[in-house]
C-alpha positions as CSV (number, residue, x, y, z in Angstrom):
1,M,-14.3,-11.1,-20.3
2,T,-12.1,-9.0,-18.0
3,V,-13.1,-9.2,-14.3
4,R,-12.5,-6.0,-12.3
5,L,-11.4,-7.2,-8.9
6,L,-10.7,-5.5,-5.5
7,I,-8.5,-7.1,-2.9
8,C,-9.2,-6.6,0.8
9,D,-6.7,-8.0,3.3
10,D,-4.9,-6.3,6.3
11,E,-1.7,-8.4,5.8
12,P,0.7,-6.8,3.3
13,L,2.4,-10.1,2.5
14,A,-1.0,-11.7,1.6
15,T,-2.0,-8.8,-0.7
16,H,1.3,-8.8,-2.4
17,R,1.0,-12.5,-3.1
18,L,-2.5,-12.2,-4.4
19,S,-1.6,-9.2,-6.6
20,A,1.3,-11.2,-8.1
21,L,-1.0,-14.2,-8.8
22,L,-3.7,-12.0,-10.4
23,D,-1.0,-10.4,-12.7
24,R,-0.5,-13.8,-14.2
25,H,-4.2,-14.0,-15.3
26,G,-5.0,-12.2,-18.5
27,D,-8.7,-11.8,-17.7
28,V,-8.4,-9.9,-14.4
29,E,-7.9,-6.2,-13.8
30,L,-6.9,-5.4,-10.2
31,V,-8.6,-2.1,-9.6
32,G,-7.4,-1.5,-6.0
33,V,-6.3,-2.9,-2.6
34,A,-8.0,-2.2,0.7
35,R,-6.3,-2.7,4.1
36,S,-9.4,-2.9,6.2
37,G,-13.1,-3.6,6.1
38,A,-14.0,0.1,6.3
39,E,-11.6,0.9,3.5
40,A,-13.1,-1.9,1.4
41,L,-16.6,-0.4,1.7
42,E,-15.2,3.0,0.6
43,R,-13.3,1.5,-2.4
44,I,-16.3,-0.6,-3.5
45,D,-18.5,2.6,-3.5
46,E,-15.8,4.5,-5.4
47,L,-14.6,1.8,-7.9
48,H,-17.6,-0.5,-8.4
49,P,-15.6,-3.7,-8.9
50,D,-17.2,-6.8,-10.3
51,A,-15.9,-8.8,-7.4
52,V,-14.1,-8.5,-4.0
53,L,-11.5,-11.0,-2.8
54,I,-11.7,-10.4,0.9
55,D,-10.1,-11.9,4.0
56,V,-12.5,-13.4,6.6
57,E,-10.4,-12.5,9.6
58,M,-9.6,-8.8,10.0
59,P,-9.6,-6.5,13.1
60,V,-12.6,-4.3,13.8
61,L,-14.6,-4.9,10.6
62,D,-14.1,-8.5,9.2
63,G,-15.1,-10.0,5.9
64,F,-18.5,-11.0,7.1
65,D,-19.2,-7.5,8.4
66,V,-18.4,-6.1,5.0
67,V,-20.9,-8.4,3.3
68,E,-23.5,-7.5,5.9
69,A,-23.0,-3.8,5.2
70,L,-23.1,-4.3,1.4
71,A,-26.3,-6.3,1.7
72,A,-28.0,-3.5,3.7
73,E,-27.6,-1.2,0.7
74,A,-30.7,-2.0,-1.4
75,D,-29.6,0.1,-4.3
76,G,-26.4,0.1,-6.4
77,A,-24.4,-2.6,-8.1
78,A,-23.5,-5.6,-5.9
79,P,-20.0,-7.1,-6.2
80,L,-19.5,-10.9,-6.1
81,I,-17.6,-12.2,-3.1
82,I,-14.6,-14.5,-2.8
83,F,-13.5,-15.1,0.8
84,V,-10.0,-15.9,1.8
85,T,-9.2,-17.6,5.1
86,A,-6.2,-19.0,7.0
87,Y,-8.3,-21.8,8.4
88,P,-8.6,-24.7,5.9
89,Q,-11.4,-26.5,7.8
90,F,-13.5,-23.4,7.9
91,A,-13.2,-22.9,4.2
92,T,-14.3,-26.5,3.5
93,N,-17.3,-26.3,5.9
94,A,-18.5,-22.9,4.7
95,F,-18.2,-23.3,0.9
96,D,-22.0,-24.0,0.4
97,S,-23.1,-20.4,0.5
98,G,-23.8,-17.4,-1.7
99,A,-20.0,-16.7,-1.9
100,I,-18.3,-17.5,-5.2
101,D,-15.6,-19.3,-3.4
102,F,-13.6,-19.8,-0.2
103,L,-9.8,-19.8,-0.8
104,T,-7.3,-21.0,1.8
105,K,-4.1,-19.2,2.5
106,P,-1.5,-19.3,1.0
107,V,-3.6,-19.1,-2.2
108,R,-2.4,-21.3,-5.1
109,Y,-2.6,-20.1,-8.7
110,G,-4.5,-23.1,-9.9
111,R,-7.1,-22.7,-7.2
112,L,-7.4,-19.0,-7.9
113,E,-8.0,-19.8,-11.6
114,K,-11.0,-21.9,-10.7
115,A,-12.4,-19.1,-8.6
116,I,-12.0,-16.6,-11.4
117,D,-13.8,-19.1,-13.8
118,R,-16.7,-19.1,-11.3
119,L,-16.7,-15.3,-11.2
120,Q,-16.9,-15.1,-15.0
121,R,-19.9,-17.4,-15.1
122,A,-21.7,-15.6,-12.3
123,I,-21.1,-12.3,-14.1
124,D,-22.6,-13.8,-17.3
125,D,-25.6,-14.9,-15.2
126,R,-26.0,-11.5,-13.6
127,S,-26.4,-13.2,-10.3
128,A,-24.4,-10.8,-8.1
129,R,-27.3,-9.3,-6.2
130,R,-29.0,-12.6,-5.7
131,R,-25.8,-14.2,-4.4
132,L,-25.1,-11.3,-2.0
133,D,-28.6,-11.6,-0.6
134,E,-28.2,-15.3,-0.1
135,L,-24.8,-14.8,1.5
136,S,-26.1,-12.2,3.9
137,Q,-28.9,-14.6,5.0
138,Q,-26.2,-17.2,5.8
139,L,-23.9,-15.0,7.8
140,D,-25.2,-16.1,11.2
141,Q,-24.5,-19.7,10.3
142,L,-21.0,-18.9,8.9
143,R,-20.2,-16.9,12.1
144,S,-21.4,-19.8,14.2
145,D,-19.3,-22.3,12.3
146,R,-16.3,-20.1,12.9
147,Q,-17.0,-19.8,16.6
148,S,-17.6,-23.5,17.1
149,G,-14.4,-24.7,15.5
150,R,-12.0,-26.8,17.5
151,S,-8.3,-27.0,17.0
152,E,-7.8,-30.8,16.5
153,G,-5.9,-31.0,13.3
154,K,-6.5,-27.3,12.6
155,R,-3.7,-25.3,11.1
156,L,-3.1,-21.6,10.7
157,W,-1.0,-19.9,8.0
158,V,1.3,-17.1,9.4
159,S,3.9,-15.0,7.7
160,R,7.5,-15.4,8.9
161,R,10.6,-13.9,7.3
162,G,8.9,-13.4,3.9
163,E,7.2,-16.8,3.7
164,M,4.0,-18.4,4.8
165,V,4.3,-21.0,7.5
166,S,1.7,-23.6,8.5
167,I,1.2,-23.8,12.3
168,A,-0.7,-26.6,14.1
169,L,-2.8,-24.9,16.7
170,D,-3.0,-27.8,19.0
171,K,0.8,-27.9,19.2
172,L,1.1,-24.3,20.5
173,D,2.4,-23.8,24.0
174,R,0.9,-20.4,24.6
175,I,-0.4,-17.2,22.8
176,S,0.2,-13.6,24.0
177,A,-1.2,-10.4,22.7
178,E,1.1,-7.7,21.2
179,G,-0.8,-4.7,20.1
180,E,-2.7,-5.6,16.9
181,Y,-0.9,-8.9,16.8
182,V,-0.6,-12.2,18.7
183,R,2.7,-14.0,19.5
184,L,2.4,-17.7,19.0
185,Y,4.8,-19.8,21.0
186,Q,5.8,-23.3,19.8
187,G,8.8,-24.9,21.5
188,D,11.8,-22.6,20.9
189,R,10.1,-20.7,18.0
190,T,7.7,-17.8,18.1
191,Y,5.5,-16.4,15.3
192,L,3.9,-13.0,15.1
193,H,0.4,-13.1,13.5
194,R,-1.9,-10.2,12.8
195,S,-5.0,-11.1,14.8
196,S,-6.4,-10.7,18.3
197,I,-6.7,-13.0,21.3
198,T,-10.5,-12.7,21.0
199,A,-10.4,-13.7,17.3
200,I,-8.1,-16.7,17.7
201,L,-9.7,-18.1,20.9
202,P,-12.7,-19.8,19.2
203,H,-10.4,-21.9,17.1
204,L,-8.7,-23.4,20.1
205,D,-9.8,-26.6,21.9
206,D,-11.0,-25.5,25.4
207,C,-9.9,-29.0,26.6
208,R,-6.3,-28.1,25.7
209,F,-6.1,-24.3,26.3
210,V,-7.2,-21.9,29.0
211,R,-7.3,-18.1,28.9
212,I,-5.6,-16.7,32.1
213,H,-5.4,-13.0,31.2
214,R,-6.8,-10.6,28.7
215,S,-3.4,-10.9,26.9
216,H,-2.5,-14.6,27.6
217,I,-3.8,-18.0,26.6
218,V,-1.8,-21.0,27.8
219,S,-1.8,-24.7,26.9
220,L,-2.6,-26.9,29.9
221,E,0.3,-29.2,29.0
222,S,2.8,-26.4,29.2
223,I,1.9,-25.3,32.7
224,A,4.5,-26.4,35.3
225,A,2.9,-24.7,38.4
226,I,0.4,-22.1,39.6
227,R,1.7,-19.9,42.3
228,R,-0.4,-18.0,44.8
229,R,0.9,-14.5,45.4
230,P,1.2,-13.2,49.0
231,A,-0.7,-10.1,48.0
232,G,-3.4,-12.1,46.4
233,G,-3.9,-13.5,43.0
234,Y,-1.9,-16.1,41.0
235,R,1.0,-16.4,38.6
236,I,1.6,-19.3,36.2
237,L,5.0,-20.8,35.6
238,T,5.4,-22.6,32.3
239,A,7.6,-25.5,31.4
240,A,9.7,-23.2,29.4
241,G,10.4,-21.1,32.5
242,D,8.2,-18.1,31.7
243,T,6.0,-16.5,34.4
244,L,2.6,-15.3,33.3
245,P,0.1,-13.1,35.3
246,V,-3.4,-14.4,35.9
247,G,-6.0,-11.7,35.5
248,R,-8.5,-11.1,38.3
249,T,-11.4,-12.0,36.0
250,Y,-9.8,-15.4,35.4
251,H,-9.0,-16.4,39.0
252,A,-12.1,-18.7,39.2
253,V,-11.2,-20.4,35.9
254,V,-7.7,-21.1,37.0
255,R,-8.8,-22.5,40.3
256,S,-11.5,-24.7,38.8
257,V,-9.3,-26.1,36.0
258,L,-5.9,-26.3,37.8
259,G,-6.6,-25.8,41.5
260,G,-4.7,-28.9,42.6
261,Q,-1.4,-27.5,41.3
262,V,-1.5,-24.2,43.2
263,E,1.5,-23.5,45.5
264,A,2.5,-20.4,47.5
265,E,5.3,-18.1,46.2
């Protein structure tokens, strides 16, 4: 049985890798690639794939939002869902759901083969609509699990110079927003990852990290000093010698967590 499958991921490197892996499997027809949740909904309506292999974390409309939108459509064929995530712990905790599988980036061929086997059995059972309904009922819990995660031992896969690199979140020095990306700082290395500050914050341990600005999160261990500006407000000096602004909204947070280190400029 040939499975007609649609990929949805906003990272070109991830979609290229998945496409290459699927080309090795004789029972899969890749019918299309979507770069966003909104595009995925359009392509599903147009192509009617048997299944969608979709990234959990995407800007604006994420994988869970796509499932929610599909479940709201009472009529029409329902695709089976395989989630892909860069957070291994989340994939493990969330597996018991209506999804066919949760795959961790970078996806390995052997693991993908098992997911396709599950897809074929589910297609034989004609259980797509039932699974989608079950999954939609579990979205609140899945979202809660994602929000409540902590960074101890947690890793994130990011692309760097054409390869996927595993980053320990609790070892980061700071994180800064750059448009639709975040810059991850670890020692003398930095990594650009397609995500937002808001999306990555729940995966960080709030005992280790503090948000000081809408565009900056900093590790408590990397803070050398907090300086009070003559005109009001604060700036943070990191151990690496960087100076970061403190947003007005975050003044109280900085004072309560690190007030004893404040010095005048």
